Every structure is written in C-alpha cells, then in structure tokens.
N, C-alpha and C positions, 0 to 999 in steps of 0.2 A: 292287749286285753284278752287275747285268746289263749294265753298261757295256761290257765287252769284246764281248758279243753284239751290242749296239747298234752299236758301231763296225764290227763285221764286216758287219752288214746294210747300213749306210750305204756301206761300201766297195764294195758290188756295183754302185753307181750307180743302182739302182732307187729310186723314191720310198719313203720309210719314214714311216709314220704310227704314232705311239706312242699306245697305249691304256693309260692308267694313272690312279691316283688324282690328284686335282687338285694335291696338293703336289709331284708330280714335274715339273709344267710349268716351275716356276721353275728347278729343278735342270738342266733340259735346254735352257735358254734359248739356249745357245751352239751347240747342235747343229743341223745343216741338215736339219730334219725337214720332211716334206711336210704335216704336220698333227699335231695333238694332240687326242685324244678323252678327256675326263675320265670316269672310271669311278666310279660311286657305290655299287657293291655291291648294286644292285637289278636283278634279272634283266630285267624289261621295259624299264626306263629305259636300261639299258646296251645291250640289244639294239637299241633304237631309235636310240641315239646312234651305235653302230657302223654300222648300216644307213644312216642318213642321211649319215654322213661318207663312206661308200663311194659312195653315189649322187651326192652333190655333187661328189666328185672324179672320178667316172666311171671308176673302176678296175674294168674288167670282169673282169680276170684276177688280182685281188688274192688273196694268200694270207695266212694268219694263222699266227703263231708264238706259242704259248701258254707263257709262262714259269711261271705258277701251275699247280699239279698238281690244282686243284680241278675238280669236276664242273661247278660253276656257270660257270666261265670257258669251258669247252667248249660249254656250252649257249648262252651269250651269242653266241658267234661262229658256231655252227652255225645258230642261228635268224636270225642276221643275213645268212646266205647265204654265209659264207666257208669255204673249205676250209682246214683247219688241220693243222699239225704240233704234236705235243705228247707228253708222256710218258704211257704207259699207267698210269693211276692212277685210283682212285676210281670204277672201273667205267665209264670214259668212252671206252674204245677205239672203240665203234661211232660215236661222234660225231666222230672224227678221221679225216681223209683220209690222214694220214701218222703213224700211231702209232709211237712210239719206245720201245723197252725200255730201262729204266735199266741203267747199267753194274752188273756184279755187285759190284764193290768200291765201298763208299760213297765219295762224292766231296764235296769242299767245294761249297757252293752255286754259286760262281763257275764251277768246273770243270763242274759238272752242267749248268748253263745253256749254257755254251760248247759242250759236247758235243752238246746238243740242237740248237743253232744250226748246227753243222757238219752234223748229220744232215739238218736241214731244207734247207739250201742244196744239199746233194748231191741230194736228192729233186727240188728245183726246178731243178736243172741250172744253178745260178748259181755264180759264183766263190766258192770257199771261202777262208777266211783263209790267207794264205801262211805265217804264223808261228803258233806255239803261244802259249798264254797267257803274258804277261809277269808279272813279280813285283808289279806295281802296277796299279791300275784306270785311272789317267791321265784323270781327269775334266777336261772342258773348261769353264772358268769364263767367264762373260760379263764385260765391262768393268764393268758396273753392280755385279756381285757384289764385285769387288775394291774399287771405290770405296766401297761401303757398309761393307765390312769395315774399311777404313782410317779412315773417318769414325767408326765405333764405337770404334776404338782411341783416336783423338784425343779424343773426348768423354769417355772414361774415364781419360785421362791415361796410357795404356799405350804402350809402345814395343816394336817387333818383337823377339821372342825373350827378353823380360824378364818374362814372367808364365806362370803355370801355369793352364791351363783345365781345370776339372773339369766333369763332367756327372753329377751324383749321382742321376739318375732313370732309369727304364726302364719304359715302359708295359707293361701286361699281366702275365700270369703264365706260367711255364713248368711245365706239369704241376702246377699248383696252388701253385707256389713263386715268391716274389718274386725278381726278377732284379737287385736292387739290393744292392750291397756296403754293409755297415753301418759302415765305418770312415771315411767321407768327412769327418765333422766332426773327428775326431781328426787325420786327415791334414792337413786345412786348418790347424788350430791349430799343429801341429808345424812346418809349412812357414812359417807367418807368424812364429813365434818365431825363425826363422832369417832373417827379412827377405825372404821370398819373397812376392810378390803372387799371390794366388789369386783367380780370377774364375770366374763361371759365367754362361751366357747361355741359360737354359731358355726354351722356348716359353711363351706365356701360360697354357696349360692345365696346365703343369707347374711354374709358379713357386712355388705354395704347397708342393708336395712338395719342391722344391729347397731352399727356405728352411728347412723342417723337418729335412732331412737334413744340410745344411751351413750353419747359420745365420750363421757368421762370414765366409763367403766374400763377395767383392764381387759384387753382383748387377747385371748390365748389362741394358739394354733388349733385348727380343727382336729377333731378326733373321730375315729370310726364310731358307729353307734354303740357297739358293745363296750368300747373303752369309755365313751361318754357316759353311758349308764353307770358304769363302775365309778366314774369320776363324781357323779352326783352324790354318792355315798360319803364322800369326804367333805362336802360342804356342810357348814353349820345349818344352812337352809337353802333350798332352791325356790326362787320366786319366778313364776312363769305364767303365761297365758294358758287357757284351756287348749292345749296343743299336744303335739307328739312328745315334747319334752316332759310335760306333766305325766304322761303315761310311762315314759322311760324312767323317770324318777320314782313313780309308783312301783314299777317292776323291780327296781333296785332297792325298794324299801327305804328310800331317802326321805328326810324331812322336807316338806315342801309347803309353800303357800301358793295356791292356784287362784288366778283372778278370772272372774266371769263377768260378762257384760252382754253377750249376744247368744250364749248357749246355756243349756240347763245343767246345773251341777249334779242333779240326780240321774241324768241320762248319760252324760259324756264325761263326767268328772273323774278324777283319779280314783282307782280302786285301791285304797290304802288307808290304814288307820293312823298313818303318820302325816296325813295331809290336812291342811286347814284350807277351807274353801271360802273365799271372800267374793262378794258380789252375787248377782243373780241375773236371770234373763232380763235384758233391757235395762239393767242398772249396774254400771261399773262401780267398784268400791272407790272411795275417795283416797287421795294420797296420804293424809294423816292416819287413816285407818290402817292402811297397808304398812306404813312406817312403824306404827305402834305394834302391829303383829310381829313384824320382823325383830324389833328390839326385844319384845317379850320372849321370842324364841331364843334369841342369843343369850338372854339372861337366865334361861331355863334349859340348858343343853341336855339335861337328862330326861326331860319330858318327852312323852311319846309323840 
C-alpha cells in the first residue's frame, strides 16, 4: 500500500533506499532503487544495518521517511543517525526531525502514507507529486515474475481467465478474532459443481491451514511474492480475506472479491477499482452472497 509513496520518492530523482522486511525485496525487483536494507524487527540489528548501508553509500545528507507508526522504527533510524519524517504516534515525536500530525479525518492506509510523503517532500524542498492518488496501486512487475506466473499456469494446466483463485488464509488475529471467512470450502464445492476450476497458491507456512479450510481446491506449488502477484492477474477473479493477498492482487490490478468480517473496508481494504468488497466490520458476508458475486464476475469478464 506504500507503492504510490515509493513512486513519488523515486520521481524526485534522488537515490531511494528501501528498508523493509526481506519479503519486500522480491516485490520491488523492478523498481530503480539505490539499495535495499532488510529489516528483521530487532532494534540493534536493524540500527546496524541502516547505519552500515548509509556509510557504504556515503549519503551524508540522507533523510528517512517512516511509514510505520511504531516507536521502534523511529528508534532504529534515530540511532542510525538519520533525520526522519513520520507521524506523531507512540510518543516518538522527540525522535523525529519532521513530525507530522495525522489528518483529523481517518484515511485509508494508502491515503495516509501518501499524505505523509507529501509532507516530507515539502519539508525537504523536493518535488512533490504533480497528481493526486490514482484509483490503483500500479505495481511494476519484473520479467521474471511474469515468466514464473506463466510457468505455474502451464504446469497446473490452467489458461488465462479460466480459473478462480482463492486465498483461504490470513495470518494473525484482529483484536483477538480470526480474519478468515468460514465459507471457502462451501464456495469451492459450489463453483466446482458448476464446472469452475478453483485453485489456491498458499505460501509454505500456510499450506496446512489452506488445506484444512478448502480441502477440495486445487493446490499449486508456492510462488515468490512477485510471481504470485503476477499470477493473480491471470485469474478470472481472486477471492480472499482482508489480508496480504488482497493487497497483492490490488497492486497487480487483478479482479478480486475481498471478504470482511472483523476489519474495516474503508481503512484496510484493497486500493483498487477492480475490487468488490463484501461484508463489513463485525458482519461476514453469507456464502450465497459470495457465490452470486463470483458467478456474476465470471459471466461478465470484461467488467471492471
């Protein structure tokens, strides 16, 4: 969801180094970054990694833009000697060179981070984005991502636009509640009864959970995140929880139906004009409603 902000930073012409979890490296393979620093969530190790990257690159006047609201992220960059812009949260304002107040009206995460990016660029006297946020994330895929996605389809005997991709898992809890819709098995069987191919491509750590949630779906071999994002474009529609898969599909501009029951569609939903959002906070959609939405999508493949 930070892709519009990353595009805005790259557009300034200044070298951009991404500091993120290791999984993001593959997703950003096609972006013209000056470097990538893997963050492991350990204060000392992350501080050392950022400090060493800055020293090796010899960026004397480097600035930091903190997307996370956490105190730990501010500590990492402050101890690494970087002056940073970020939101005033978690008591970290004294650690920030350019603290930014959050907008009074709650924003979607994409809007919130883009607002912060505009603020930072103004403080740094760099060129701000000429346009406002668009309706899509517009992720840039690498050639290898597209090749791997096409190979996965060929190996599974699939053709473009002739299968439904489900993602029946979601890691973690939201305020103690599971983020997984309970109707994936019934939905899969109903679609298969009508001759629809249903597949899933969970990561290795989530394969057991995926099999338990939708045992009759066709299970494909795991893909890297970049290849998986490219793969979502080939599905007739992606059906998923409000999870990382939803945001990957949104980044790839894939058609998707995202299911909500414990999170807010307006705050964490996919940033995409090709996404249908079903359910709401505290109310999961019913299985017939989701089935009807999927079938309607299949019958109208040219619809946005």
